[in-house]
C-alpha positions in Angstrom: 17.1 -17.4 -21.7 14.7 -19.6 -19.6 13.6 -17.3 -17.1 12.2 -19.8 -14.9 9.5 -19.3 -12.3 8.7 -15.7 -11.5 7.3 -14.5 -7.9 5.8 -11.0 -8.2 5.0 -8.4 -5.4 3.4 -5.3 -6.2 2.8 -2.9 -3.4 1.6 0.8 -2.7 2.6 2.6 0.5 0.4 5.3 2.3 1.6 7.5 5.3 -1.5 8.8 7.3 -0.8 11.3 9.8 -2.6 10.9 12.2 -4.1 7.4 11.8 -3.7 7.2 15.4 -6.8 9.2 16.4 -8.8 6.9 18.5 -12.0 8.8 18.4 -12.1 8.5 14.6 -11.4 4.9 14.7 -14.0 2.0 14.6 -14.2 -0.2 17.8 -12.4 -3.1 16.3 -9.5 -1.1 15.5 -9.1 1.4 18.4 -6.0 -0.6 19.5 -4.0 1.1 16.7 -4.6 4.4 18.5 -2.7 3.6 21.6 0.6 1.9 22.2 -0.3 -0.3 25.1 -3.4 -1.6 23.3 -1.4 -2.2 20.2 1.0 -4.5 22.0 -1.7 -6.2 23.8 -3.6 -6.8 20.5 -0.7 -8.2 19.2 -0.9 -11.1 21.7 -4.4 -11.8 20.9 -6.0 -14.3 18.4 -6.8 -13.0 14.9 -10.3 -11.7 14.1 -12.5 -10.8 11.0 -13.6 -7.5 10.1 -15.4 -6.2 7.0 -14.3 -9.0 4.6 -10.6 -9.2 6.3 -8.9 -11.7 8.4 -6.8 -9.3 10.9 -3.8 -11.0 12.4 -0.6 -9.9 14.1 2.7 -11.0 12.3 3.6 -13.5 15.2 4.4 -16.3 12.6 6.8 -14.0 10.7 8.8 -13.4 13.7 9.9 -17.0 13.8 10.5 -17.5 10.2 11.5 -14.2 8.7 14.9 -13.1 9.5 14.2 -9.5 8.8 11.3 -9.2 11.4 13.4 -11.1 13.9 16.3 -8.5 13.7 13.6 -5.6 13.4 12.1 -6.6 16.5 15.5 -6.5 18.2 16.1 -3.0 16.8 13.9 -1.2 19.0 15.0 0.4 22.5 11.4 0.7 23.5 8.2 -1.5 23.6 6.2 1.3 22.1 3.9 0.4 19.2 5.2 -3.3 19.3 8.2 -2.2 17.6 6.4 -0.8 14.5 5.6 -4.3 13.4 2.2 -4.4 11.4 -1.0 -6.3 11.6 -1.7 -8.2 8.4 -5.3 -7.9 6.8 -6.0 -10.9 4.8 -8.7 -10.4 2.0 -11.1 -13.1 2.4 -11.9 -12.9 -1.3 -9.4 -14.6 -3.7 -8.8 -13.4 -7.1 -7.2 -14.9 -10.2 -4.8 -13.1 -12.5 -6.0 -13.4 -16.3 -4.8 -12.3 -19.6 -6.6 -13.3 -22.9 -9.1 -15.5 -20.8 -6.3 -17.6 -19.5 -5.7 -17.8 -15.8 -1.9 -17.0 -15.0 -1.9 -17.2 -11.3 -4.1 -17.0 -7.9 -4.0 -14.2 -5.8 -5.1 -13.1 -2.3 -4.4 -9.4 -1.5 -3.2 -8.4 1.8 -2.8 -5.2 3.6 -0.2 -4.4 6.2 -1.3 -1.8 8.7 0.8 0.3 11.1 -0.3 3.1 13.4 0.9 5.4 10.8 -0.3 3.9 7.5 -0.7 1.0 5.4 0.7 -0.9 2.5 -1.4 -2.9 0.2 0.2 -5.9 -1.4 -0.6 -8.3 -4.4 1.7 -11.3 -4.5 1.3 -13.9 -7.1 3.5 -16.4 -9.5 4.1 -16.4 -13.3 5.0 -19.8 -14.8 8.3 -20.3 -16.6 8.8 -18.8 -19.9 11.6 -19.5 -22.6 11.7 -15.8 -23.7 12.3 -12.9 -21.2 10.5 -10.6 -23.5 7.3 -12.6 -22.9 7.5 -12.1 -19.2 8.0 -8.4 -19.8 5.0 -8.1 -21.9 3.0 -10.1 -19.4 3.9 -7.5 -16.6 3.4 -4.5 -18.9 -0.1 -5.8 -19.6 -1.0 -6.6 -15.9 -0.1 -2.7 -15.4 -1.9 -1.4 -18.3 -4.9 0.8 -17.2 -6.8 -0.6 -20.0 -6.6 -4.1 -19.0 -8.9 -5.8 -16.3 -6.5 -8.7 -15.3 -7.8 -9.2 -11.8 -10.7 -11.3 -11.7 -13.2 -12.2 -8.8 -14.9 -15.7 -8.6 -18.2 -14.2 -9.5 -16.8 -12.4 -12.5 -15.9 -8.7 -13.4 -12.3 -7.8 -13.6 -10.2 -4.7 -12.2 -7.3 -3.1 -13.6 -4.0 -2.9 -11.2 -4.7 0.5 -10.3 -8.3 0.1 -9.5 -7.4 -2.8 -7.3 -5.2 -0.8 -5.3 -7.5 1.9 -5.0 -10.4 -0.5 -3.9 -8.2 -2.1 -1.0 -7.6 1.3 0.3 -11.1 2.3 0.2 -12.0 -1.0 1.8 -9.5 -0.4 4.6 -10.7 3.0 5.4 -14.1 1.9 5.6 -13.2 -0.8 7.9 -10.9 1.2 10.3 -12.5 4.7 10.4 -16.0 5.7 11.8 -16.4 7.8 8.9 -14.2 6.8 5.9 -15.3 9.9 3.9 -13.8 12.2 6.5 -10.8 10.2 7.5 -8.5 12.6 9.6 -4.9 13.4 8.4 -3.3 13.5 5.0 -3.2 10.3 3.2 0.0 10.5 1.1 0.5 7.9 -1.8 4.2 7.2 -1.6 5.0 4.9 -4.3 3.4 1.9 -6.1 6.1 -0.6 -7.9 7.2 -4.0 -8.5 9.2 -4.5 -5.5 10.6 -7.9 -6.4 10.6 -10.4 -9.2 12.5 -13.3 -8.9 13.6 -15.8 -11.4 14.7 -19.2 -10.2 16.8 -20.5 -13.2 19.6 -23.0 -13.9 22.1 -21.2 -15.8 25.3 -19.1 -15.8 25.8 -16.1 -13.5 25.4 -12.9 -15.5 28.0 -10.9 -13.1 31.1 -12.0 -11.2 31.0 -11.4 -7.7 32.6 -8.1 -6.7 32.7 -6.8 -10.3 30.4 -5.4 -13.0 32.2 -7.2 -15.9 29.8 -9.5 -17.7 30.4 -13.3 -17.4 30.0 -15.1 -20.4 28.4 -17.1 -21.7 25.3 -15.2 -20.8 24.4 -13.2 -23.9 24.2 -9.3 -23.7 20.6 -9.6 -24.9 19.7 -11.6 -21.7 21.4 -8.9 -19.4 19.3 -6.3 -21.2 16.2 -8.4 -20.9 16.9 -8.5 -16.9 17.1 -4.7 -17.0 13.9 -4.7 -19.0 12.1 -6.5 -16.3 13.5 -4.3 -13.7 12.5 -1.1 -15.3 9.2 -2.4 -16.7 10.1 -1.3 -20.4 12.3 -2.5 -23.2 16.0 -1.8 -22.7 18.0 -2.1 -25.9 21.5 -3.5 -26.0 23.3 -0.1 -26.2 21.4 1.2 -23.3 22.1 -1.9 -21.2 25.7 -1.7 -21.5 25.9 2.0 -20.9 23.8 1.5 -17.7 26.1 -1.2 -16.6 29.1 1.1 -17.4 27.6 4.1 -15.4 26.3 1.7 -12.6 22.7 3.2 -13.1 21.4 0.4 -10.8 22.3 -0.9 -7.6 23.9 -4.5 -8.0 24.0 -6.5 -4.7 25.6 -9.9 -4.6 23.6 -12.2 -2.1 25.3 -15.5 -2.1 27.0 -17.7 -4.7 25.7 -16.5 -8.1 22.5 -15.1 -6.6 22.3 -11.2 -6.9 19.9 -8.4 -6.8 19.3 -5.4 -9.2 17.7 -2.4 -7.6 16.3 0.8 -9.2 15.1 3.2 -6.5 12.2 4.4 -8.7 10.9 1.1 -9.7 11.9 -1.6 -7.3 14.2 -4.8 -7.3 14.7 -7.9 -9.5 16.4 -10.9 -7.9 18.1 -13.5 -9.8 18.1 -16.8 -7.8 19.7 -19.8 -8.9 17.9 -23.1 -8.1 20.4 -25.8 -8.3 18.0 -28.5 -7.6 18.6 -31.8 -5.3 21.8 -32.9 -4.1 22.1 -30.2 -1.4 21.2 -27.5 -3.5 19.0 -24.4 -2.5 15.3 -25.4 -2.1 12.4 -23.6 -3.7 11.3 -22.6 0.1 14.7 -21.2 1.0 14.7 -19.1 -2.1 11.0 -17.8 -1.4 12.3 -17.1 2.2 15.1 -14.9 0.8 12.8 -13.1 -1.5 10.6 -12.4 1.5 13.4 -10.9 3.5 14.6 -8.7 0.6 11.2 -7.4 0.2 10.3 -6.8 3.5 13.5 -4.9 4.1 13.1 -2.6 1.1 9.5 -1.8 2.0 9.8 -1.2 5.7 13.1 0.8 5.8 12.0 3.1 3.1 8.6 3.5 5.1 10.3 4.2 8.3 12.6 6.7 6.6 9.7 8.4 5.3 8.0 8.4 8.7 11.2 9.7 10.6 11.2 12.9 8.2 7.5 13.4 8.2 6.1 16.8 9.1 2.6 16.2 11.1 -0.2 18.6 9.9 -0.4 21.8 11.5 -2.3 21.6 14.8 -2.2 17.9 15.0 -0.7 16.3 18.0 1.4 13.2 16.8 2.9 10.9 19.5 6.5 12.0 19.6 7.7 8.5 20.5 6.0 7.1 17.4 8.0 9.5 15.0 11.1 9.4 17.0 11.7 5.8 17.4 11.5 5.4 13.5 14.8 7.1 13.3 16.6 5.2 16.2 15.3 1.7 14.8 16.7 2.4 11.3 20.1 2.8 12.7 19.9 0.0 14.9 18.5 -2.3 11.9 21.7 -1.2 9.9 23.8 -2.2 12.9 22.1 -5.7 13.7 21.1 -7.1 10.4 23.9 -8.0 8.0 21.8 -9.1 5.0 23.8 -7.8 1.9 20.8 -6.5 0.3 19.7 -4.4 3.3 23.4 -3.2 3.8 23.5 -2.3 0.2 20.3 -0.2 0.7 21.5 1.7 3.6 24.8 2.4 1.7 23.5 3.8 -1.6 19.8 5.0 -1.0 19.9 8.8 -0.3 16.7 8.4 2.1 18.6 5.7 4.1 22.1 6.9 4.2 21.3 9.4 7.3 20.3 6.5 9.2 23.5 4.2 8.7 24.8 2.7 12.0 28.0 1.7 10.2 30.4 3.8 8.6 31.1 2.3 5.0 34.2 2.7 3.2 
């Protein structure tokens, strides 16, 4: 199976209550502690701070359909509808294995009034064997490997890179990063979306779990291996299909997503090439919408159910608006992947705005 090009997004998610203590924030980031200032900063130009370029997601509001619907899902202008600021690391890295550069990488952090998400996004070149791709991903996540390399040399493991980004963020936003207020909760780190652009048969028929030939059982097991980050044998793959052990969402045509709520999602997107077929940019756009939906909806669900630390005053509108926004988002955004999450994910089911049959 020729897996095609893989776009990989890795993220972690932290909830900090309260991140919004203005007295604890550096001058450049005090806007995070007040909804009116947050909204005004959203309209200002980007600025640089502590090695990051800090910018609002205004560009994404024009080209990302998820954010467009998200903005329309808020009944209140408080906190600019929970749309984050993006902190782009000014230092670019390379992804290397065995001395060979696989991809370039520029880490980013999404910053909300209630937490942040560090993100690593890169591309792996086509492989003829799906096992080779899985092996690469396993090695990239191995604590003993140092695949993320700065221009001046010296590598970091994936875990060390995530830890470094969080440390730098706290140094940038807090007056005293060593006594940052609130309880920072590590929520989850996972491969959110791996997407393969591949000319080939559809592994599944729409509205059916019955495998469609001629894609081999081994190839379908290979896709599950990528999703779970470990080898999945043929017998286990068939058993998982029969038990519907993962969420299978059909997107359009032969495109679909496989989602494991503990690991992430794998998108299978077919690039048909010229002649009116889907372009590479449109496939990337779909990937961005799916990845953002998964990250933001689960983050807001966690926020809606959060219990502030005892004795800490948290703005009621910040927590309360998360619940109403999730419900409205389900009503407004008809992306099949997002609808499937709300229907099937236990953390999102309480916020469904549409009764599903």
